[in-house]
C-alpha positions as CSV (number, residue, x, y, z in Angstrom):
1,M,33.0,-8.3,-17.8
2,L,29.3,-8.2,-16.6
3,A,30.0,-10.3,-13.6
4,F,29.3,-7.3,-11.3
5,L,25.7,-7.4,-12.6
6,S,24.9,-10.7,-11.1
7,G,25.0,-12.4,-7.7
8,P,23.0,-12.4,-4.5
9,S,23.4,-8.7,-3.7
10,V,22.1,-7.6,-7.1
11,D,19.2,-10.1,-6.8
12,A,18.3,-8.8,-3.4
13,R,18.4,-5.2,-4.5
14,L,16.2,-6.0,-7.5
15,R,13.7,-7.8,-5.3
16,A,13.6,-5.0,-2.9
17,A,13.1,-2.4,-5.6
18,T,10.3,-4.6,-7.1
19,D,8.7,-4.9,-3.7
20,R,8.8,-1.2,-3.1
21,Q,7.2,-0.6,-6.6
22,A,4.5,-3.1,-5.8
23,Q,3.8,-1.4,-2.4
24,F,3.6,2.0,-4.1
25,H,1.1,0.7,-6.7
26,S,-0.9,-1.0,-4.0
27,A,-1.0,2.1,-2.0
28,A,-2.0,4.2,-5.0
29,E,-4.9,1.8,-5.8
30,L,-6.0,1.6,-2.1
31,T,-6.0,5.4,-2.0
32,R,-8.1,5.6,-5.2
33,Q,-10.7,3.0,-3.9
34,F,-10.8,4.5,-0.4
35,S,-11.3,8.0,-1.8
36,E,-14.1,6.9,-4.1
37,M,-15.9,5.0,-1.4
38,T,-15.7,7.7,1.3
39,G,-15.6,10.9,-0.7
40,V,-12.3,11.9,1.1
41,D,-9.9,13.7,-1.3
42,R,-7.2,11.4,-2.6
43,R,-4.4,13.7,-1.4
44,V,-5.8,13.5,2.1
45,V,-6.1,9.7,1.9
46,F,-2.6,9.2,0.5
47,G,-1.1,11.7,3.0
48,R,-2.7,9.7,5.8
49,L,-1.5,6.4,4.3
50,T,2.0,7.7,4.3
51,T,1.9,8.3,8.0
52,I,1.0,4.8,9.1
53,D,3.7,2.7,10.8
54,L,6.2,1.0,8.5
55,N,5.3,-2.4,9.9
56,L,1.7,-2.0,8.6
57,L,2.9,-1.6,5.0
58,A,3.2,-5.3,4.8
59,L,-0.6,-5.4,4.9
60,L,-0.7,-3.9,1.4
61,G,0.1,-7.4,0.1
62,S,-3.2,-9.0,1.0
63,P,-6.9,-8.2,0.6
64,Q,-7.4,-8.5,4.4
65,G,-4.6,-6.1,4.9
66,W,-6.3,-3.5,2.7
67,T,-9.4,-3.9,4.8
68,A,-7.4,-3.4,8.0
69,I,-5.5,-0.4,6.6
70,A,-8.8,1.2,5.4
71,A,-10.4,0.7,8.8
72,F,-7.3,2.2,10.4
73,M,-7.3,5.2,8.1
74,A,-11.1,5.7,8.6
75,C,-10.6,5.8,12.3
76,E,-7.8,8.3,11.9
77,L,-10.0,10.5,9.7
78,G,-13.0,10.2,12.0
79,I,-15.2,8.5,9.4
80,S,-16.9,5.2,9.1
81,A,-14.7,2.5,7.6
82,P,-15.7,1.6,4.1
83,D,-16.4,-2.0,3.1
84,L,-13.2,-2.2,1.1
85,V,-12.2,-5.7,0.0
86,P,-10.2,-5.7,-3.1
87,T,-10.6,-8.4,-5.8
88,V,-7.5,-10.6,-6.2
89,H,-6.7,-11.5,-9.8
């Protein structure tokens, strides 16, 4: 009866949903840290983050990616890039 709840397509959808949630949480934390380091309002930072190319979102998965995204956003905002290197736990 619950056979429709298992299988590769369900697994893929669950993985995709989990990846999207992880990306959102990473983006929110990157926004918080960037805002605190630069003094730019969080709404402005998050708004700028949501306009980057989709292919750059994969960078949210690594500390070096956060540094690259922070530098990109700083350039877009016309400010100096913060020395943002997140701690990996």
